[in-house]
C-alpha positions in Angstrom: 2.1 32.1 -95.7 0.4 28.7 -95.5 3.8 27.2 -94.5 4.1 29.6 -91.6 0.6 28.8 -90.5 1.3 25.1 -90.5 4.4 25.6 -88.4 2.5 27.8 -85.9 -0.2 25.0 -85.7 2.5 22.4 -85.1 4.0 24.6 -82.3 0.7 25.0 -80.6 0.1 21.2 -80.8 3.5 20.6 -79.3 2.9 23.1 -76.5 -0.5 21.4 -75.7 1.1 17.9 -75.7 3.9 19.0 -73.5 1.9 19.2 -70.3 4.7 20.5 -68.2 5.3 23.5 -70.5 1.6 24.1 -71.0 0.9 24.2 -67.2 4.0 26.4 -66.7 2.9 28.8 -69.4 -0.2 29.8 -67.5 0.3 28.9 -63.9 3.9 30.0 -63.3 3.3 33.7 -64.1 0.4 33.9 -61.7 2.2 32.0 -59.0 5.2 34.3 -59.4 3.1 37.4 -59.2 1.3 36.2 -56.1 4.6 35.3 -54.4 6.6 38.3 -55.4 3.6 40.6 -55.0 3.7 39.8 -51.3 7.4 39.2 -50.8 8.7 42.1 -52.8 7.3 44.6 -50.4 9.4 47.5 -49.0 6.8 48.6 -46.5 7.9 48.1 -42.9 5.4 47.8 -40.0 5.2 46.3 -36.5 8.9 47.0 -35.8 9.8 45.5 -32.4 10.7 48.6 -30.3 12.5 48.4 -26.9 12.0 51.4 -24.6 14.4 52.8 -22.0 12.4 55.5 -20.3 14.8 57.1 -17.8 12.5 60.1 -17.0 9.3 58.2 -16.1 7.2 61.3 -16.4 3.9 62.1 -17.9 5.6 63.8 -20.9 7.9 60.8 -21.5 5.0 58.4 -21.4 3.1 60.5 -23.9 6.1 60.6 -26.1 6.6 56.8 -26.0 2.9 56.4 -26.8 3.4 58.3 -30.0 5.6 55.4 -31.2 3.5 52.5 -29.9 0.2 53.8 -31.2 1.6 54.7 -34.7 1.1 51.2 -36.1 4.7 51.2 -37.4 6.3 50.1 -34.1 5.3 47.3 -31.7 6.4 47.5 -28.1 8.8 44.7 -27.4 9.5 45.6 -23.7 10.9 48.1 -21.2 14.4 48.2 -19.7 15.8 50.3 -16.9 19.4 50.7 -18.2 20.9 51.2 -21.6 23.3 48.4 -20.8 20.4 45.9 -21.4 19.7 47.1 -24.9 22.5 45.1 -26.6 21.3 41.8 -25.4 17.7 42.5 -26.6 19.0 43.4 -30.1 21.5 40.6 -30.2 18.9 38.0 -29.4 16.5 39.5 -32.1 13.8 40.4 -29.5 14.0 44.1 -30.6 15.0 45.8 -33.9 15.1 49.3 -32.5 15.4 51.0 -29.1 14.2 54.3 -27.9 16.1 56.0 -25.0 14.4 58.9 -23.2 16.9 60.8 -21.0 16.5 62.1 -17.4 15.0 65.6 -17.3 13.0 65.1 -20.5 9.8 66.7 -19.1 11.7 69.5 -17.4 13.3 70.5 -20.6 10.0 70.4 -22.4 8.3 72.6 -19.8 11.3 75.0 -19.8 11.1 75.3 -23.6 14.6 73.8 -24.0 15.8 71.4 -26.6 16.1 67.9 -25.3 17.9 65.0 -27.0 16.4 61.5 -27.4 18.4 58.5 -28.7 17.3 55.9 -31.3 19.3 52.7 -31.6 18.7 50.5 -34.7 19.9 47.0 -35.7 21.9 47.8 -38.8 22.2 44.2 -39.9 19.0 44.8 -41.8 19.9 48.1 -43.4 16.7 48.5 -45.3 14.4 48.0 -42.3 16.7 50.1 -40.1 16.7 53.0 -42.6 12.9 53.0 -43.0 12.4 52.6 -39.3 14.7 55.5 -38.5 12.8 57.6 -41.1 9.5 56.8 -39.4 11.0 57.6 -36.0 12.2 60.9 -37.3 8.7 61.7 -38.5 7.2 60.9 -35.1 9.8 62.9 -33.2 9.3 65.8 -35.7 5.5 65.7 -35.3 5.9 65.7 -31.5 8.3 68.6 -31.6 5.8 70.6 -33.8 3.0 69.8 -31.4 5.1 71.2 -28.5 5.9 74.3 -30.4 2.3 74.7 -31.4 1.2 74.5 -27.8 3.7 77.3 -26.9 2.6 79.5 -29.8 -1.1 79.0 -28.8 -0.4 80.2 -25.3 1.4 83.3 -26.7 -1.5 83.9 -29.1 -3.9 83.8 -26.2 -1.9 86.5 -24.5 -2.6 88.8 -27.4 0.6 88.4 -29.4 0.0 87.7 -33.1 2.1 84.7 -34.3 2.9 84.1 -38.0 2.3 80.4 -38.8 3.2 78.3 -41.8 1.1 75.1 -42.4 2.7 72.8 -44.9 0.2 71.0 -47.2 2.0 67.8 -48.4 0.7 66.0 -51.5 2.1 62.8 -52.9 1.5 62.3 -56.6 0.9 59.0 -58.4 1.0 56.9 -55.2 -0.7 58.9 -52.4 -0.8 56.0 -50.0 3.0 55.4 -50.5 2.3 51.7 -50.9 5.4 49.9 -52.2 3.2 47.2 -53.7 1.9 49.7 -56.3 5.5 50.2 -57.3 6.6 46.6 -57.2 3.7 44.7 -58.8 4.0 46.4 -62.3 7.7 45.5 -62.1 6.9 41.9 -61.4 4.6 41.9 -64.5 7.7 42.9 -66.5 9.8 40.2 -65.0 7.1 37.6 -65.6 6.8 38.6 -69.3 10.6 38.4 -69.6 10.7 34.9 -68.1 7.7 33.5 -70.0 8.7 34.6 -73.4 12.5 34.3 -73.2 12.7 31.0 -71.3 9.9 29.2 -73.0 11.2 30.2 -76.5 14.7 28.9 -75.7 13.3 25.7 -74.2 11.0 25.2 -77.2 13.8 25.4 -79.7 16.3 23.4 -77.7 13.7 20.7 -77.2 13.5 20.3 -81.0 17.3 19.6 -81.0 17.1 17.1 -78.2 14.3 15.0 -79.7 15.8 15.2 -83.2 12.9 17.0 -85.0 15.1 20.0 -85.8 17.1 17.9 -88.2 13.9 16.7 -89.9 12.8 20.4 -90.3 16.1 21.3 -91.8 15.7 18.8 -94.7 12.3 20.1 -95.6 11.7 22.9 -98.1 10.9 25.3 -95.2 13.0 28.4 -95.4 14.8 29.6 -92.2 12.8 32.8 -92.0 9.5 30.9 -92.2 10.7 28.5 -89.5 11.8 31.4 -87.2 8.5 33.3 -87.7 6.5 30.1 -87.1 8.3 29.3 -83.9 8.3 32.8 -82.4 4.6 33.8 -83.1 3.1 31.1 -80.8 5.3 32.3 -77.9 4.3 35.9 -78.7 0.7 34.9 -78.2 1.5 33.0 -75.0 3.3 36.1 -73.7 0.2 38.3 -74.3 -2.0 35.7 -72.7 0.3 35.8 -69.6 0.0 39.6 -69.7 -3.8 39.3 -69.5 -3.6 36.9 -66.6 -1.1 39.0 -64.7 -3.1 42.2 -65.3 -6.2 40.5 -63.9 -4.3 39.4 -60.8 -2.6 42.8 -60.3 -5.8 44.9 -60.6 -8.4 42.6 -59.0 -6.3 40.8 -56.4 -3.7 43.4 -55.4 -5.9 46.4 -56.4 -3.1 48.1 -58.2 -4.6 51.0 -60.2 -4.0 50.9 -63.9 -4.3 54.6 -64.8 -3.0 54.5 -68.4 -4.2 53.0 -71.6 -4.6 49.3 -71.8 -4.1 49.3 -75.5 -0.8 51.2 -75.2 0.3 48.8 -72.5 -0.3 45.8 -74.8 1.3 47.5 -77.8 4.5 48.2 -75.8 4.4 44.7 -74.4 4.7 43.5 -78.0 7.7 45.8 -78.5 9.3 44.3 -75.4 8.6 40.8 -76.7 10.7 41.5 -79.7 13.7 41.8 -77.4 12.7 38.9 -75.1 12.0 36.5 -78.0 15.3 37.5 -79.6 17.1 36.7 -76.3 15.3 33.3 -76.1 16.3 32.5 -79.7 19.8 33.6 -79.0 20.1 31.4 -75.9 18.8 28.4 -77.9 21.7 28.8 -80.4 24.3 28.5 -77.6 22.6 25.8 -75.6 22.5 22.1 -76.4 20.1 20.9 -73.7 17.0 22.4 -71.9 19.0 22.4 -68.7 21.7 24.6 -70.3 19.0 26.9 -71.7 17.4 27.3 -68.3 20.7 28.0 -66.5 21.8 30.5 -69.1 18.4 32.3 -68.9 18.3 32.5 -65.2 21.9 33.3 -64.3 23.3 35.2 -67.3 20.2 37.1 -68.4 17.4 37.4 -65.8 19.6 38.0 -62.7 21.7 40.8 -64.3 18.6 42.4 -65.8 16.8 42.3 -62.5 19.6 44.0 -60.7 20.3 46.6 -63.3 16.9 47.5 -64.5 15.6 49.5 -61.6 13.4 46.6 -60.4 14.2 47.3 -56.8 17.2 49.6 -56.7 17.1 53.1 -58.3 19.4 53.4 -61.3 20.3 57.0 -60.2 22.0 55.5 -57.0 24.3 53.2 -59.0 27.9 54.2 -59.9 28.2 56.0 -63.2 29.9 53.1 -65.1 27.1 50.8 -64.0 24.5 53.3 -65.1 26.0 53.2 -68.6 25.7 49.4 -68.6 22.0 49.6 -67.8 21.5 51.5 -71.1 22.0 48.1 -72.8 19.2 46.4 -70.8 15.8 46.2 -72.5 14.2 45.6 -69.2 15.3 49.1 -67.9 13.2 50.8 -70.5 10.2 48.5 -70.1 10.3 49.1 -66.3 10.0 52.8 -66.9 7.2 52.3 -69.4 5.1 50.0 -67.4 5.4 52.0 -64.2 4.5 55.2 -66.1 1.4 53.6 -67.6 0.3 52.0 -64.3 1.0 54.7 -61.8 1.2 58.0 -63.8 -1.2 57.2 -66.6 1.1 58.9 -69.1 0.7 58.4 -72.8 3.0 57.7 -75.8 3.9 61.3 -76.1 5.9 60.9 -72.9 7.0 57.3 -73.3 8.3 57.4 -76.9 12.0 57.8 -76.0 11.9 54.6 -73.9 9.8 52.9 -76.5 12.2 53.8 -79.2 15.2 52.7 -77.3 13.4 49.4 -76.5 12.5 48.9 -80.1 16.1 49.5 -81.4 17.5 47.1 -78.8 14.9 44.5 -79.6 15.6 44.7 -83.3 19.4 44.4 -82.7 19.0 41.4 -80.4 16.6 39.7 -82.7 18.8 40.4 -85.7 21.8 38.8 -84.0 19.7 35.8 -82.9 18.2 35.3 -86.3 21.6 35.5 -87.9 23.1 32.9 -85.5 20.0 30.7 -85.9 20.2 30.7 -89.7 23.9 29.9 -89.5 23.2 26.9 -87.3 20.5 25.7 -89.7 23.0 26.1 -92.5 
């Protein structure tokens, strides 16, 4: 035990002396969270909207005002002909266009259906899809208001009208803010990077400076060396979790509805997998540059794409969904979002926690086996 404590002390001294790693350990996670917390935002607002009002009536102006006063769309300008729309969108002056046809007000007053056209710039498919969804809501609300006005007149004439009023409630994220969904995921990515990358860099640095050979000729056993090297990065990872939690809750005001103790406990389970990945990367890398490249391009990028960080796993092809079952980050994403947004406990999270634990033990076992072989 004393041997392990001495190794741990040595590791902390090395981390403190390596100013670059020390600064990166505490500043990089916060900077990443601040940048990604603002950049990884799926909310769309102030969409430049071009209007082609061919009716020029009171009803058409009221209809257009529904869009411009919603806060989602920003009036980019008016055109008289639909032939002018292409140039506006091609030049980037407008992302969407609304075309109100002739006879719009006449159809409304005659209680007839009237078509309106929405044109969207599909080169930004995400913004276009969200913008069209907002537009459909505005048109639907306008249509319901028109129908309600007709029903009110009929009711005033003595005819009883049955009416259904939907009461819509959104659970877990009532404001539908994508930041509440993305910031916990960024915390998972930061924990993955800080533990996996710094572990691999710390071990590879020993090889580069030649101290690994000195350790190999001492009476220290491989298991003691591995434990002594991994525990300091476990502590650094938990310290990063504290920093990120403070920024997420006090800066971004993301509600943490679940248990903080459960969150830290399952972060430790996730660190078993990430530390194992870092140790495994160190066994196949000869330089810190190789370790960084391997971590970024062969581990972090695939995990980010296949973990549900931004793209729902249910929308992926079936073969890809099966591949995601091998990604520890997939299970931790589900865990951390469940604790943050839903406030659910271990009785609901244990399947993901068990899968994460099994994967972590397997990865760490393979890494330890390769590391001991290298030492031998």
